[in-house]
N, C-alpha and C positions, 0 to 999 in steps of 0.2 A: 760483102753485098751491097749494092746500090739501091736505094730506094728512092721512087720517084713520089712526088707529092700525091698523086691518086692513089697511091698505096696506103697513104697514113689516113687515118680516120681522125677527123677534124671536129666532130661533134663534141668531144669533151672540153670543158672549159678550166678544167684543173689538170695538173699534173696527177698521173695515177698514184694512189696513196705511197707513200714514200717515206720509211720511218729513217731519221736523220742519223747518219752514221760518224762515230766518233772515230777519230785516229787511235789506234791501239796502241801503237808504238811507232818510233821514228826509226826504225830499223837499228838502233843503238843497242837493243837488248834490255834497256830500261823499263819497267812497268809503267802505266799511265799516271798513276798517281806520282810516282817519282819525277816524271817528266812535268808534270803540272806544278809540282813543288819548285822545280828549277826555274820554270817560267815564271811563277809568282815572286820568286826572289828577284830574278832580273826586271820584273817589272815595278817592284818596289824600288830598286836601284834607279831606274828611269825616270820614276817620278819626282825625285828629288833634283832633277837636272832642267826642269821647265823654269826658265829664268825671265829676265827683263826682255829677253828677244821678243815678246809677244806683241810689241808696238810695231816691229819691224815686219813681222808676219802679218800684222794687220793691215800696214800700207801695201804690203805685196798682194794681199788679197783683194784690196780695192783696185789696184791696178790690172790685175788679171780679171775681175769682172767688168771692168770698163772696157778691156780689149775684146773679151769673148762677147760680150752683149753686140758689138758693132758687127760680129760674124754671123748673127742670127737674120741680117737683112738680106731679103731675096729668099730666104729657107722656109720652108713648110714646118720646120721644127719649133714647137712652141715652147715658150720658157716654161721651168719646172717640170717638163714632160720626161725627162730622162732618168732613169733609176741606174745609179753608178754601184758596182758591186766590187769591191777591193778583196782581193782573196790574200789573207794574210795568215794562213794557217800552215805554212811550210816550216820545216825544222832546219834548213839550211845546213846540212852535213859539211858541204864542200867548204864554206867558211871556216869551219872549225874553231868557232866561238862557244861561249857557254850557253848564250842564247840565240834564238833563231835570228837569220841574218837581218830580216826587215825590222828588227828593233835594235840594232847597233847603232851607235851615234855617228852621225854624219854632219860634221859643220854646226855641233851644238843641239842637235835633236835626233830622234830615230827617225832611221830612212823610210819608214811607212807613213810617217807624218806629213812628208813631201807632197804625197799623191793626194792625201786627205785634205790637204789645205787648197791644192789647185783645183779638185772637182769642187770643193765646198763653195768656192768663188764664182763658179759658173752659173750664170743665170739661167741656162737650160737645164740645170740640174733640179730635180724635184726631192731626190732622196738618194743617199748614201749608205750601203749595206755593207758593213765590215764582216768578213768571214774569218774569224780568229778564236782561239783559245780565251777561256773565259778570264784567265787572270790577267790578260792584256785589254781588258775592255776598258778599264778605268782609265788607262792611258790615254787611249783614243777620245773618250768623253774629256780628259783635261784640256787636251789641244781644239777638240770641236768647240767646248765652252768660250773659248777666246776670240772666236771668229764672228763677225758681224755678218747678217744677212746668209744666213747658213739653211741648207735645206735639211730635212729631216733624217735622223741617225738612227739606224738599226744595226742590229747584230744576229750572225747566225753561226753554227757550230761548224768546224771545218770537218771534212770527211776524210775516210781512209785513201782515197784518191782524189785528184783535182776535179773531175768529173762529178764527185760526188759532193765537195765543197761547193761547188758552182748550182749543183741542184739544191742543196740546202739553202743556199742564198737566194735560188731563184721564187722559192716557196714563201719568200718575205717580201716581194716586190709589189708595190702599189698596183691596183687593178688598172688606173688609167695610163701606165707607162707606154710611151709612144716605142721606146727602144731601150733594152738593158746594156750598158757598156760595162764590160767585164775587164777589170786592170790587176795587174801583178803589183803586189804592194812594195816588191824588191825593184821596181822601176820608178825611183824617186824624180827622174829630171823630165819628165812628160811635158811635152810643150802643148800649153792650153789651146793654142791656135791647131795644133795638130789634132787634138782630142777633138775638138768641135766639128773640124772636117770629117773627120771618120763618123761621129755621131750623125751628121748630116746624111752622110752616104749611105749609113747603114739603115736609116730611116727610108731614105729614098729606094734603096736597092733591095732591102731586106736584110741584108748581112754586110759588114764591113769589116777590114781590119788593117791596122798601120803596119807598115813594113818599109823596108830600105832594100836596094839591090845588092845582091852579092857580089862581093869584090874577089874573094880569092877563088882560084881555078878549083872546081868540085868535079871529082871523079866517082863513077859508079864501080864498085868491086864485088867480087865474087866473094864466098866465104872464106877461100883460101888466101884473099887480100890481092889476087890478081886482076888487073884492071879490065873491067867489061867496055866502058867508054868514058868520055870527057862529055860531061853536061854543057850545054850551052847556058853561058851565064846571063845572056839577056833574057831568059825565060826563068830565072832564079830570083827568088826574093825571100829575105830573111823576115818572118812576121813577129811583130811586138805586141804589145797590147797599149790602148784598149781595143777588145775585139767587141764589134756593136752588131746585135742581133735583136730585130723584131720579137718580142715576147711569145706570139703565136708560134713562130719558126722553131723557137728554142723548145717549147713545150711539145710541139710535134716530134721534135727530135730527139728528147726523152722518152717518149711512147715508143719510138721506134727503137731504141736502146733496148728498152725493156722487153720489146718483142724478139728482137734479134740477137741481143746479147753480145753487141760489140762494144769495143772501147775507142777514145779517140785521144789524140795527144794534145788538142789544143781546143779551144771554145767553137770556132767556127767551122771546126770539122764535123761538127753535128749536124750544120746546115748542108754541107758537102754530102755527108751522107744521105741526104734528101734528094739528092742529085740536082740541088738548085744552086745558083750562082752566088757567088761571094766576092764583094768590090774590094780590090786592093788600094787603100788609101796611102800614097807616099808619105813617110815620115821623116824624122831627124835621126842621124846617127847618134846624137847624142841621149837618145831615149834608151838608154843600156840597162840590163838587168844587173844589179849587183848578187854576184853568187859567190865570188873568190876575192881574198885580198887585194889581188890586181886591180879588180873592178872597182873596189873601194877609192884606190889610188886615182883611177881614172876619172870617178865620180868627184872627188876633190878637185882635181884639176878642171873637170868642166866647170864646175861652181866659180871657181876662182876665175874663169874667163868671164863669165856672165857678170861677176860682180866688178871687173874691171871694165867690161862694157858698159854696164849702168852707170859707173862713176866717170866715164868720158861722156856720156850721154847727157849726164845731170850738169857736168862742167859746161859742154856746149850749150845747153839751154840757159844756163845762167850767164853766159858771155852774150847771147843772142838778147837777152833782156836788158843787160846794162847796154849794149850797144843800140837799143831800141830808145 
């Protein structure tokens, strides 16, 4: 059922009472306490791997801050006005690892910490809400404490479904947030500039999502796998995160979900269900979601390419200084 804005009761300033839901099981058959025990053991192992690389992360933090600060020029998006939610409650069954995929090591640090560091460096961000299991909160705090000029850090409980996790995180946002940017913790390679553009368009349009054009040919099929038709690629985009929504629209969407009992597959679908437009912000192919071992290999390759490009730029800049 498609809901129009006129059908939504806008008088409420808060989401209807909602009891935070905890994920009872990851589908593996293990009880929650056993899952939490595994998470805690994995968290303790990861704590010991935070090393002297913190100085490198500090330099990267300052570089991102300088780059994204310039992107605010000409925009109505104010400094420290964005609430970022990093959803880190998934269990990563496709990765086949002992701990959730977002906490696996990628070039010396857990995957989820890359996103934390990128968003913490942006002057537009006023707070970061981490939706994660309790055993991993200390891990986020350790990396967070290393960062200079950081926004506020909050935590929320993961839910049974993604939309439950997002709702739990939404209940923790600061009251003056201009937009909320919801990001998958398993997307460690988000471009800071792409993220800022999406935030700006979400603020201006009401909702925005990063995406890239679909490259393969896509066919629609019947249940018996006979082809219905070939879809035109020019109209097809693969969406990524962050997905950026004005808080009032997200609040209205949750109210509609409570009344109509529908589910969504991604965050901006809540806005679509209100019958309102969502802006597609062109993103980057490198903003991959790490869900399989092949994705991990791909991510390592992207990091190596970025490192090589940074070294080449540093050499060029040094040569220019010498020549001058």
